[in-house]
C-alpha positions as CSV (number, residue, x, y, z in Angstrom):
1,M,0.0,-0.1,0.0
2,L,1.3,3.4,-1.0
3,E,1.5,6.0,1.8
4,T,1.5,9.5,0.5
5,K,2.4,12.6,2.4
6,R,-0.9,14.1,3.7
7,P,-1.2,17.8,2.7
8,P,-1.4,20.1,5.7
9,K,-4.8,20.8,6.9
10,P,-6.0,24.3,6.0
11,Q,-5.9,27.0,8.7
12,K,-9.3,27.5,10.4
13,P,-10.2,30.7,12.2
14,P,-8.8,30.6,15.7
15,I,-11.0,29.6,18.7
16,T,-12.0,32.8,20.5
17,P,-14.5,33.3,23.2
18,L,-17.3,35.7,22.6
19,K,-16.3,39.3,23.4
20,P,-18.5,41.6,25.6
21,G,-21.5,42.6,23.5
22,Q,-21.3,39.6,21.2
23,Y,-24.1,37.0,21.1
24,V,-25.3,34.3,18.9
25,S,-28.8,34.4,17.3
26,P,-30.7,31.7,15.5
27,G,-30.9,31.9,11.7
28,I,-28.6,32.9,8.8
29,S,-28.9,35.1,5.8
30,A,-30.4,34.1,2.4
31,R,-26.9,34.4,1.0
32,Q,-25.5,31.9,3.4
33,E,-28.3,29.5,2.7
34,M,-27.4,29.8,-1.0
35,L,-23.8,29.0,-0.3
36,I,-24.7,26.0,1.8
37,G,-26.9,24.8,-1.0
38,R,-24.2,25.4,-3.6
39,L,-21.8,23.3,-1.5
40,V,-24.3,20.5,-1.2
41,V,-24.8,20.5,-5.0
42,E,-21.0,20.5,-5.7
43,W,-20.4,17.7,-3.1
44,A,-23.1,15.6,-4.8
45,K,-21.3,16.1,-8.2
46,L,-18.1,15.0,-6.4
47,E,-19.6,11.9,-5.0
48,A,-20.9,11.0,-8.5
49,M,-17.4,11.2,-9.8
50,M,-16.2,9.1,-6.8
51,Q,-18.6,6.5,-8.0
52,D,-17.4,6.8,-11.6
53,A,-13.9,6.3,-10.3
54,I,-14.9,3.2,-8.5
55,W,-16.6,1.8,-11.5
56,D,-13.6,2.6,-13.7
57,I,-11.1,1.0,-11.4
58,L,-13.2,-2.2,-11.1
59,N,-14.0,-2.1,-14.8
60,V,-17.7,-2.5,-14.3
61,R,-20.6,-1.2,-16.4
62,F,-23.0,1.5,-15.3
63,E,-25.8,-1.0,-14.5
64,D,-23.5,-3.1,-12.2
65,G,-21.8,0.0,-10.8
66,R,-25.1,1.5,-9.7
67,V,-25.9,-1.6,-7.7
68,L,-22.5,-1.6,-6.0
69,T,-22.4,2.0,-5.0
70,A,-26.1,3.2,-4.9
71,R,-26.4,3.4,-1.1
72,M,-22.8,4.2,-0.2
73,D,-21.9,7.3,1.8
74,A,-18.8,9.3,0.9
75,R,-16.8,7.7,3.7
76,T,-17.4,4.3,2.3
77,K,-16.7,5.4,-1.3
78,L,-13.3,6.8,-0.1
79,Q,-12.6,3.5,1.6
80,W,-13.3,1.6,-1.5
81,L,-11.4,4.0,-3.7
82,R,-8.3,3.4,-1.5
83,T,-8.7,-0.3,-1.3
84,F,-9.4,-0.9,-5.0
85,S,-6.8,1.6,-6.3
86,N,-4.2,-0.1,-4.2
87,R,-5.1,-3.4,-5.9
88,H,-6.0,-2.4,-9.4
89,V,-4.0,0.8,-10.2
90,S,-0.5,1.1,-11.4
91,Q,2.1,2.7,-9.2
92,D,2.4,5.6,-11.5
93,E,-1.3,6.4,-11.4
94,L,-1.6,5.6,-7.7
95,T,0.5,8.5,-6.4
96,K,-1.6,11.1,-8.2
97,F,-4.9,9.3,-7.2
98,S,-3.9,9.1,-3.5
99,E,-3.2,12.9,-3.5
100,I,-6.8,13.5,-4.9
101,I,-8.3,11.2,-2.2
102,E,-6.3,13.0,0.6
103,L,-7.8,16.4,-0.7
104,I,-11.3,15.0,-0.7
105,E,-10.9,13.7,2.8
106,L,-9.9,17.2,4.0
107,K,-12.9,18.7,2.4
108,Q,-15.2,16.1,3.7
109,D,-14.7,17.2,7.3
110,D,-15.7,20.7,6.5
111,R,-18.7,19.5,4.3
112,N,-20.0,17.2,7.2
113,F,-19.7,20.0,9.7
114,I,-21.5,22.5,7.4
115,V,-24.3,20.1,6.3
116,H,-25.0,18.5,9.7
117,G,-24.4,21.4,12.0
118,T,-26.8,23.9,13.6
119,W,-26.4,27.4,11.9
120,S,-26.8,30.7,13.6
121,T,-25.3,34.2,13.4
122,M,-22.8,35.9,15.7
123,R,-23.9,39.4,16.3
124,P,-23.3,42.3,16.0
125,E,-20.8,41.3,13.4
126,N,-23.3,39.1,11.4
127,V,-20.9,36.3,10.9
128,P,-22.4,32.9,10.1
129,V,-21.5,30.2,12.5
130,V,-22.3,26.6,12.8
131,S,-22.2,24.4,16.0
132,S,-21.9,20.7,15.9
133,L,-20.5,17.6,17.7
134,R,-17.4,16.7,15.6
135,Q,-16.8,13.0,15.1
136,K,-13.2,13.3,16.3
137,S,-13.9,15.5,19.4
138,P,-15.0,14.4,22.9
139,P,-18.6,13.5,23.1
140,D,-19.7,16.3,25.4
141,E,-17.8,19.0,23.4
142,V,-19.8,21.2,21.0
143,L,-17.7,23.1,18.5
144,T,-18.7,26.3,16.8
145,E,-16.8,27.6,13.7
146,S,-17.3,30.7,11.7
147,F,-18.0,30.2,8.0
148,P,-18.1,33.7,6.3
149,E,-18.7,34.0,2.7
150,W,-15.0,33.9,1.8
151,R,-14.4,30.6,3.6
152,M,-17.6,29.0,2.1
153,S,-16.5,30.2,-1.3
154,E,-13.0,28.6,-0.8
155,I,-14.5,25.2,0.3
156,I,-16.8,25.2,-2.7
157,V,-13.9,25.9,-5.1
158,D,-11.8,23.2,-3.5
159,I,-14.7,20.6,-3.9
160,K,-15.0,21.6,-7.6
161,K,-11.1,21.1,-7.9
162,C,-11.4,17.6,-6.3
163,R,-14.1,16.7,-8.8
164,D,-12.2,18.2,-11.8
165,A,-9.1,16.2,-10.6
166,L,-11.0,12.9,-10.6
167,V,-12.5,13.6,-14.0
168,S,-8.9,14.2,-15.4
169,W,-7.5,11.2,-13.6
170,I,-10.2,8.9,-15.0
171,A,-9.6,10.4,-18.6
172,R,-5.8,9.9,-18.4
173,R,-6.2,6.3,-16.9
174,E,-8.7,5.4,-19.7
175,A,-6.4,6.8,-22.4
176,S,-3.5,5.0,-20.9
177,L,-5.5,1.8,-21.1
178,G,-6.3,2.5,-24.8
179,K,-10.0,3.1,-24.0
180,P,-11.9,5.8,-26.1
181,P,-12.8,9.0,-24.2
182,R,-16.2,8.9,-22.8
183,P,-18.5,11.3,-20.9
184,P,-18.6,10.8,-17.1
185,L,-21.0,7.9,-16.3
186,S,-22.8,10.0,-13.6
187,G,-22.9,13.5,-12.3
């Protein structure tokens, strides 16, 4: 199994207690709701490409691939991608593919926090924040992070980059195997 150097986690805003006069109110702006929706749509497209990559690595047709991956969550798809790429992908291809998987895993943590958290707004600054129990934190610890527009936009762009990297990787792999180019099977 090839071990690649994990890219550094992106810097998150520092943890700071509320200052005098600050408070958190329920609800978020329509703009923030739109950004959350955009993130959900882009993540769905990325998951579709993850399915395509599984089908490509296993060399299965669309009909069989759908049966295999229809009910999988992203975590399972990532596990399958790692396992099957280590078994069925050449060493040259595996390095780049492992880097793509690492980037997807980094974005998955943010995506899960954004999608499954409870949204509110820090006042008087009007900064959107989300609170949640993180999978990797103590069970009694609720974390709150700010997700201003610039941060949401960066995460969305990164998700698109991950999807585009998978599309390119699949196209290069198929070309190296002498397969004719094809449109993505899903997404």
